[in-house]
N, C-alpha and C positions, 0 to 999 in steps of 0.2 A: 359923591363917587362921579367918576367921567363915566360918559356913555359907552366907551370902548369896553371898560371892565365889566359893565353891567352885561353886555352882549356877551362877553367870554364865558360868564357864569351861566347864563341861559343856556348857551352851546354844552357847556360841560354836564348840567343837570338832564339835559335832554338825552346825551349819550349813555347816563347812567341807567336811566330808565329803560332805554334799549336793550342793554345789556341783559338787566333782569329779567325781562321778558323772555328772552332767548333761553336763557337759563332756565325758565319755568317750564317751558315747552319742550326741551329735550330731555328731561329726567321725569318720566311718567310716574304717577303714584304707585304705590304696592296694590291698590285697589284694583288699578286698571290693567295690571300685568295679566296676561293668560297663564291659567293653572293648567298642568298637564291632565290629560283624559285618564279615567283608569285604566283604559285597554293600554295605554303607552306605558304603564308600569309593571315592570319585570320582578317577580316575586323569586328571588333568589333562592335555591335550593341549598339547604345548609351543607357546607363542606363536610364529605365523609372523613372522619377523622381517623387516621391510621392507629391500628392497635399499638399500645405501648410495647416498646422492645423488652424480649424477656431477659429479666436480669439473673445472670448466672448465680447459683446459689454460692454463698461463701463457704470456702473449704478450710475446715480448721487444719491446721497444720501441726496440731499437738501430737507429739512422737507416742507410737505405742510402748507401753511399759516392758522393759526388758525382762524376760524370764530369768529369774535369779538360779543359777546353777545349784543343783544339790551337793552334798558332800561326795568326793570323790572316794567311793568305797568298793575296794576291788570285789568284797563278798558278795555285793550287792550283784555283781555282773554273774557271779556263780550262781546264786540263788534264781536270777532270771533264766540262766541257763536251764535249770532244774524244771522251772514253771514250763518253759518252750517244750522240754522234753516229756511232759506229763508226769513228771516225778514231784506231784505235790505233796505229798506227805514229806518227804525228804526237804522240799523247799521250806516247808512250814516249820520243820525242826530246826534247819539252820537260821531260820529268822528269828525263833525263839532264843536259841542259843547267842546270836549276835546281840539282840536287845538286852540280855541279861549281863553280857561282857562290857557294854561301851557305858560311860558315862557322860559323853556328848551329847546335849540337848538336840542339835542339828541332825544327828546322827539316828536319834531315837525318833525324830520327827520323820525322817525319810524312811526309817524301819516301818513305821505306823503307815506309811504311803503305800510301802510295798505289801502289807499286811492286807490293805483295802483291795489292791489290784488282784491279788490271789482269791481273797474271799469271793469276789465277783465271779472269777473262774469256776470255784467249786460251787457258787449256786448254779451255773450254768450246766454242770455234768451232775447235779443231784438228781435220784431217780424220783417220779412222781409218786405221790402217797398212793399206797395199794400195788405198787410194782413188786412183782415176785421175783426174787433174785435167784431163787431155788427152789424147785419142786421135785418131789419123788411119787407123788399120788399119780394115779393112771386115771382118777376120776377126779370130779370137783368136787363132790359132797354137799349135803346141806346144812351142816352146821357152821354156824357163824361166830368168828370172834372178832370183834371190834377194839380197836387201840386207839385211845387219845393220847398224843404225844405231848405232854405238857411242858417238861423240862428241858427237851431239846430232840433232834431228830432220833428215831429209833429204828433198829432193826430187830424184828420179833420173828423167833423160829418155834414153830409147832413141831413136835415130834411124837410119834405114837409112844405110848407108856408100855413098859414090860418088853422092850427090845432084847434084853439078856434073856429073858426065858423064851422068846419067841422071835427068833432072829429074822423071820419072814416078814416083821413088821418095820424092818429097818429102812425099806423105802418109803414108809408112811411118815413125810414129814414135808413142810412147806417153810420159807424165809420171806418175808416181806417187808416192804419200807414204808415207812410213815415220817412226813416232815413236821418238824415243830410246829405247835398250834394246831395241827389237823387231825382229822379222824380216818384212820383207814381199817379196812377189814380183809378178811379172807374166809375161804371156804374148806372145811374139810368133812370127810364122810363119818359116821357115825362111829364112836369109839372113845377111847380115853387118850388124853394127850396130856404131854409136858410142854409147858410155855417157858422159853427162855429169851432173854432179851439184851439188848445194848443200847443205851442212851448216848449219845456222843455230842460232840462240839460241832465238827463239819465232817462230811462225807468226803473222802479223797480218792473214791473210785473202787471197783469193786475188789481190785487186788489187795488194797490196804484197808478198806473199809473206815472205821474210825480211828484206827490205829491204836495207840495207847491212851488217846484222850477220849475215855469213854467210862461208862459205870456199866457194869455186867450184873445181871441178876438172873431168878429163876422164881415163878411162882411156887409157894412151899406146897401147895397141893395140885394134884392133876385135875383138868378140867373133863367131865365126861359128857361127850356130845351124843345125844340119841334122839329119837322122836319121842314125842309127848302128845298126848292128847288133851286138846281144848274144847271139850264138848265133843263135837261129832267130827271136828278136824284134828288131823296129824300134823304137828310142827316139829319143826327141827329146834335144838337147843340153841341159843345165843349168849355169850357172854361179852362182858364190856369191861376193859380194865384201862386205867390210866397210868402212865407212867412219866 
């Protein structure tokens, strides 16, 4: 090999060594790099999250059921007019007559609905148990008549016995009302009394009473209300009947 070539190789080798040394000096090792002090590190507060937006409730758009019209019966208008006028007995009779005359199931069903409406009205005007509808006595008296209305509402009338022979006793009477399933009582002065009664279906008011829809009767024997001694105590007679 010639001397010039060897000299060139030496020059190239020295240049390579110098470049390698410069590269090592400019890139410090990870161990020699300064680490940040704790005071310089800021702990970030967690960001406050906005509340989720309210979701509007889903609205169902299902259409409301359409009310089915009942049968167009002119007689029903007349019956409703009677109820509005307070003629409950006549309205009841008209409904019964219409129900017996029709064979149409829809009309019968509508008539039953009308019966239910009238029944609610009648229950609202029905007297309370024990209500005296008529009274001729000027005194209350100590005798007690108790009535249990088992078969239906009852109107009970207590009248002095022997009015034919003693007309002055004609004012000795009382009529009182007992609702079905309840017990009611009235008080009478000492004496002998006849007890008449009506057991009905519905009370249509004082003018019509039970109408023709009732059973009438009278106790077969009069009741004698008088004082009696119970040891040293004087008591009034009390009678209980079931209708």
